[in-house]
C-alpha positions in Angstrom: -29.2 11.3 10.7 -27.7 8.0 9.6 -28.9 4.7 11.2 -25.7 1.9 12.0 -27.8 -0.8 9.5 -27.7 1.5 7.0 -23.7 2.2 8.0 -22.9 -1.0 8.1 -24.6 -1.3 4.3 -22.5 1.6 3.2 -19.3 -0.1 4.6 -20.3 -2.9 2.9 -20.9 -1.2 -0.7 -17.5 0.4 -0.8 -15.4 -2.3 1.3 -16.2 -5.4 -0.7 -15.2 -4.0 -3.8 -12.3 -2.0 -2.6 -11.3 -5.4 -1.1 -11.0 -7.0 -4.3 -9.4 -4.3 -5.8 -6.3 -4.1 -2.6 -6.0 -7.7 -3.0 -5.2 -7.6 -6.9 -2.9 -4.9 -6.0 -0.2 -6.8 -3.6 -1.2 -10.2 -5.9 1.2 -8.0 -8.6 4.4 -8.7 -6.2 2.6 -12.4 -4.6 2.7 -13.6 -8.8 6.4 -11.8 -9.0 7.5 -13.6 -5.9 6.4 -17.0 -6.4 7.2 -17.2 -10.2 10.6 -15.7 -9.4 11.0 -18.1 -6.4 11.0 -21.0 -8.4 14.4 -19.3 -10.6 16.1 -19.6 -6.7 16.6 -18.1 -4.0 18.9 -15.4 -5.5 17.0 -14.1 -7.8 14.0 -14.2 -4.6 16.3 -12.2 -2.3 17.1 -10.1 -5.4 13.6 -8.9 -6.0 13.5 -8.8 -2.1 16.1 -5.7 -2.4 14.1 -4.1 -5.6 10.2 -4.5 -4.4 11.5 -2.8 -1.1 12.9 0.3 -3.3 9.8 0.2 -5.5 7.2 0.2 -2.8 9.2 3.0 -1.3 9.3 5.0 -4.2 5.5 4.1 -4.9 4.6 4.4 -0.9 6.0 7.8 -1.0 3.8 9.2 -3.7 0.5 7.3 -2.3 -0.9 10.7 -1.3 -2.0 11.2 -4.8 -4.7 8.9 -3.8 -4.9 9.5 -0.3 -5.2 13.1 -0.5 -7.5 12.9 -3.7 -10.2 10.7 -2.1 -11.0 13.0 0.6 -11.0 16.1 -1.4 -13.0 15.1 -4.0 -15.7 13.4 -0.9 -16.0 16.4 0.6 -16.8 18.2 -2.9 -19.1 15.0 -3.4 -20.4 15.6 0.0 -21.3 18.9 -0.4 -23.2 18.4 -4.0 -20.5 20.0 -5.9 -19.5 16.9 -8.5 -18.4 19.3 -11.2 -15.3 20.1 -8.9 -15.3 17.1 -7.3 -13.8 15.5 -10.5 -12.0 18.3 -11.5 -10.0 17.8 -8.3 -9.5 14.2 -8.9 -8.3 15.2 -12.7 -6.2 18.0 -11.4 -4.3 15.2 -8.8 -3.8 12.6 -11.8 -1.4 15.3 -14.0 0.4 16.0 -10.8 0.7 12.1 -11.2 1.6 11.8 -14.5 4.4 14.9 -13.5 5.8 13.4 -11.1 5.6 9.5 -12.4 7.8 11.0 -15.5 10.7 12.7 -13.1 11.0 9.4 -10.6 11.2 7.0 -13.6 14.0 8.9 -15.1 16.1 9.8 -11.8 15.2 6.2 -10.6 16.8 4.7 -13.3 20.0 6.9 -13.0 19.9 5.5 -9.7 18.6 2.0 -9.4 22.6 0.7 -9.1 23.0 3.1 -6.2 20.3 2.0 -4.3 21.0 -1.9 -4.5 24.3 -0.8 -3.6 22.7 0.6 0.0 21.3 -2.5 0.9 25.0 -4.5 0.6 24.3 -7.9 -1.0 26.6 -10.2 -2.6 27.3 -10.0 -5.7 25.0 -11.8 -7.9 21.7 -10.4 -5.6 22.9 -7.2 -6.6 22.8 -8.2 -9.7 19.2 -9.3 -10.6 18.2 -7.1 -8.2 19.6 -3.9 -10.7 18.2 -5.5 -13.7 14.3 -6.2 -11.8 14.6 -2.6 -10.5 16.3 -0.3 -14.0 13.3 -2.0 -15.9 10.2 -1.2 -13.1 11.5 2.4 -13.6 9.7 2.9 -16.6 6.4 1.5 -14.4 6.6 4.2 -11.4 4.2 6.9 -14.0 1.6 4.3 -14.3 1.5 3.7 -11.1 1.1 7.1 -9.8 -1.9 8.0 -12.7 -3.7 4.6 -11.1 -3.2 5.6 -7.5 -5.1 9.1 -8.5 -7.6 7.8 -10.5 -8.3 5.5 -8.3 -8.9 8.3 -5.1 -10.9 10.0 -7.6 -13.7 7.1 -8.2 -13.4 6.4 -4.2 -14.1 9.9 -3.2 -17.1 9.6 -5.8 -18.1 6.5 -3.6 -17.5 4.0 -6.3 -15.3 0.9 -5.4 -16.7 -1.4 -8.3 -15.0 0.3 -10.9 -11.1 0.1 -9.3 -12.2 -3.9 -9.0 -12.6 -4.3 -12.3 -9.9 -2.4 -13.7 -7.1 -3.8 -11.0 -9.0 -7.6 -11.7 -7.9 -7.6 -15.4 -4.6 -5.7 -14.4 -3.7 -8.7 -12.3 -4.9 -11.0 -14.9 -2.7 -9.9 -17.4 -0.1 -9.4 -15.1 0.3 -13.2 -14.6 -0.3 -14.2 -17.9 2.7 -11.7 -18.9 5.2 -12.4 -16.2 4.4 -16.7 -17.4 5.3 -15.7 -20.9 8.4 -13.2 -20.2 10.2 -15.4 -17.5 9.5 -19.0 -19.0 8.3 -18.7 -22.1 10.9 -16.1 -23.7 12.8 -17.2 -20.9 14.0 -13.4 -19.6 14.3 -14.5 -16.4 13.6 -11.8 -13.7 13.8 -9.2 -16.4 10.9 -11.0 -17.8 9.0 -10.4 -14.4 9.3 -6.4 -14.2 8.6 -6.2 -18.4 5.5 -8.1 -17.6 4.4 -6.4 -14.7 5.3 -2.8 -16.3 3.2 -3.4 -19.6 0.2 -4.9 -17.4 0.2 -1.2 -15.6 0.1 0.4 -18.7 -3.0 -1.1 -20.0 -4.5 -0.1 -16.4 -3.6 3.8 -17.2 -5.4 3.4 -20.5 -8.4 1.7 -18.7 -8.8 4.5 -16.6 -8.3 7.3 -19.0 -11.3 5.8 -20.7 -13.8 6.0 -17.5 -12.4 9.5 -16.2 -12.9 10.8 -19.3 -16.5 9.6 -19.5 -17.0 10.7 -15.7 -15.7 14.2 -17.0 -18.1 14.8 -19.7 -21.2 13.7 -17.1 -20.7 16.5 -14.7 -18.8 19.0 -17.1 -15.7 18.2 -15.7 -12.3 20.0 -17.5 -9.9 17.6 -18.5 -7.0 20.1 -18.9 -4.8 20.5 -15.7 -6.1 23.6 -13.3 -2.9 25.2 -12.1 -4.7 26.0 -8.6 -6.0 22.6 -8.1 -2.4 20.6 -9.2 -0.6 23.0 -6.1 -3.5 22.3 -4.0 -3.0 18.5 -4.7 0.3 18.8 -4.0 0.0 20.6 -0.8 -2.6 18.9 1.1 -0.5 16.0 0.3 2.7 17.3 2.1 1.8 16.1 5.5 0.7 12.7 4.0 4.3 12.7 2.4 5.9 12.8 5.3 4.0 10.1 6.9 4.3 7.8 4.3 8.3 9.0 4.8 8.0 7.8 8.5 6.3 4.1 6.8 8.4 3.8 4.5 11.7 4.0 6.7 10.5 1.7 9.2 10.2 -0.7 6.2 13.7 -0.3 4.7 15.6 -0.5 8.0 14.0 -3.9 8.8 14.4 -5.1 4.9 18.1 -3.9 6.1 18.4 -5.7 9.2 16.9 -8.5 7.8 19.6 -8.3 4.6 22.4 -8.2 7.6 20.9 -11.8 9.0 21.6 -13.6 5.6 20.5 -14.3 2.1 18.1 -16.9 3.8 16.8 -15.0 6.3 16.4 -11.7 3.4 14.3 -14.4 1.5 11.9 -15.5 4.6 11.4 -12.2 5.0 10.5 -11.2 1.6 7.9 -14.1 2.0 6.6 -12.7 5.1 6.3 -9.2 4.3 4.5 -10.0 0.9 2.0 -11.9 3.0 1.8 -8.7 5.3 1.8 -6.8 2.8 -1.7 -8.5 1.2 -3.5 -8.9 4.2 -3.1 -4.7 4.9 -4.2 -4.1 1.5 -7.0 -6.4 2.6 -7.6 -5.4 5.9 -7.1 -1.4 4.3 -10.7 -2.2 2.4 -12.3 -0.6 5.5 -9.9 2.1 5.6 -11.0 3.2 2.4 -14.6 2.9 3.3 -13.5 5.2 6.3 -12.0 7.6 4.3 -14.6 7.6 1.7 -17.5 8.1 3.8 -15.8 10.4 7.0 -14.9 12.8 4.0 -18.7 13.0 2.6 -20.4 13.2 5.8 -18.1 15.7 6.5 -18.3 17.4 3.7 -22.6 17.5 3.8 -22.1 18.7 7.8 -23.2 15.6 9.5 -20.9 15.1 12.5 -23.2 12.6 14.1 -23.0 10.2 11.1 -19.4 10.8 10.9 -18.9 9.3 15.1 -21.4 6.6 13.7 -18.6 5.6 10.6 -16.3 5.5 12.8 -17.7 3.3 15.8 -18.5 1.3 13.2 -15.7 0.8 10.9 -13.5 0.2 14.3 -15.3 -2.4 14.7 -15.6 -4.0 11.6 -11.4 -3.6 11.6 -11.1 -6.0 14.4 -13.1 -8.7 13.9 -12.0 -8.8 10.5 -8.2 -8.7 11.5 -9.3 -12.3 13.5 -10.5 -13.8 10.5 -7.6 -12.9 8.5 -5.1 -13.7 10.9 -6.8 -17.2 11.3 -6.2 -17.8 7.9 -2.8 -16.7 7.7 -1.4 -18.9 10.9 -3.7 -21.4 9.2 -1.6 -21.2 6.1 1.2 -20.4 7.6 2.8 -24.3 7.1 2.1 -23.9 3.5 3.0 -20.4 2.0 6.8 -20.9 2.5 6.4 -24.0 0.1 4.1 -22.1 -2.3 6.5 -19.3 -2.8 10.0 -21.2 -3.3 9.2 -25.5 -3.4 12.1 -24.7 -0.9 11.0 -26.9 2.7 13.5 -25.4 4.6 13.2 -21.8 3.6 9.5 -22.7 4.8 10.5 -23.9 7.7 12.5 -20.9 8.4 9.8 -18.4 7.4 6.8 -19.7 9.4 7.2 -18.7 13.0 7.6 -14.8 11.9 4.1 -16.3 9.9 2.6 -17.1 13.1 3.7 -13.9 14.7 2.2 -12.0 11.6 -1.3 -13.6 12.1 -1.3 -12.9 15.8 -0.9 -9.2 15.2 -4.2 -8.8 12.9 -6.6 -8.1 14.9 -4.3 -5.0 15.5 -3.4 -4.1 12.2 -7.2 -4.4 11.5 -7.4 -1.2 14.1 -4.7 0.9 13.0 -5.3 0.8 9.1 -9.2 1.4 9.8 -7.8 4.2 12.3 -5.6 6.0 9.6 -8.3 5.7 7.0 -11.0 7.7 9.6 -7.8 10.7 10.3 -7.2 10.9 5.9 -10.4 11.2 5.1 -10.7 14.2 7.7 -8.0 15.6 6.3 -6.0 15.4 9.4 -2.6 14.8 7.8 -0.8 17.0 9.9 -1.6 14.8 12.6 -0.8 11.6 11.0 2.9 13.1 10.0 3.6 13.8 13.7 2.5 10.6 14.7 4.9 8.5 12.3 7.9 10.3 13.2 7.0 9.3 17.4 6.5 5.6 16.0 9.6 5.6 14.8 11.4 6.9 18.0 9.9 3.7 19.9 10.7 1.1 16.5 14.2 2.2 15.9 16.1 1.2 18.9 14.5 -1.7 18.8 16.3 -2.7 15.0 19.6 -1.6 16.3 19.0 -4.3 19.2 18.6 -6.8 16.7 20.9 -6.0 14.7 23.7 -5.3 17.3 22.2 -9.1 18.5 22.5 -10.3 15.2 20.7 -13.7 15.4 20.3 -15.8 13.1 18.3 -18.7 11.2 14.3 -18.8 12.1 15.1 -17.1 15.6 16.7 -14.7 13.9 13.8 -14.1 11.9 11.2 -14.5 14.5 12.3 -11.7 16.7 12.5 -9.5 13.2 8.4 -10.1 13.1 8.3 -9.6 16.7 9.9 -6.4 15.9 7.8 -4.9 13.1 4.3 -6.6 13.5 4.4 -6.3 17.7 6.2 -3.3 18.3 5.8 -0.9 15.9 2.3 -1.6 14.8 1.3 -1.1 18.6 3.6 1.5 18.8 0.9 3.3 16.0 -2.4 2.2 17.8 -0.9 4.4 20.6 -0.4 7.2 18.4 -3.5 6.7 16.5 -5.9 5.8 19.1 -5.0 8.8 21.2 -5.9 11.6 18.6 -9.2 9.6 17.3 -10.5 10.0 21.5 -10.0 14.1 21.0 -12.6 16.3 18.6 -10.0 17.9 16.8 -9.7 15.2 14.2 -12.9 16.5 12.8 -12.1 20.3 13.0 -9.8 20.1 10.5 -10.3 22.5 6.7 -11.3 20.4 3.5 
């Protein structure tokens, strides 16, 4: 049986590198937002729409990481490392196929997707440019998800940190070169990110190839393995659909408020995404450790991992909230250099800061249930959360407050009402024993 001290060390061993890697991922968007923001409010608002579409598509496919990690971790915990690596490779092949299809369809559908948000003609034109180019990075992003899930399941979060860090540095350099050096504008931001994403795929191909040789795992796709990955991810796909509906509906309401409010929401949501990825490092540790301990049949260790990761999640949420609150007056200036927009976004950022402890617990609970393969309940809970949240958004849309007040109420709806609904539904499930009895 594990001791609390040993579990804490395991959490830190996995969570600290995962934190760096997860922060690096939204840093792609932060770099884009900061560089594009200095081109003006219209390009920044366009980036808000385009990134919402991209994050929705990529987010819907995040099951490639979330279903791969517990599948690999269960086999790793049972001592079958060859099958563990094979399960991850099958996930990467599935990612390549889905990514290629999505890239083609997304490129053709880009104008229609932008039009769904009802932006003005200038914002729409810029959004179409960014979205059309970015679609060709989708296969790379999905392969990176699956490869990261493989390594997490093998209890390795250090390698993804290195690859994510190098990818972020390349993205920043390429964006600066393409946007300002070559004067490509918002198109340069999209092109730089796509090139950096495919560079990360090349790095993962080398790492996974070596891992397969070491454990005598096949690099060829196994039909049954690919099918199992897709089947296991089905419920997680539905769970993610509910999350993305909430995010897209929120962006739609911000768009209805006006261009300055949409740009301000883009600032607040970018910081939320960064904080979410940072807090999600603990969820990654919980997911990998829960899957490993369930594979080994160590139920008492599973409960200990749950208690310790929840404590870490709440505490770390407090720390992140203090940081966001302290920097709230400067964040808007960092993104745009516009004091009016910075003042517009600051109250929403303060709401985000207060909500961080709740967010920390919610993300850990998500990771625990994913590690236990309790995906069906996660999908059901996602639907229940929308039942609470969507009427709140409709009320705001009908009320139609403007300026800082409207943006603040939108932040209260998302960071307050929606996150609390997730806390209630996930917290209820974790108090019952069924989540630990799900099949691998």
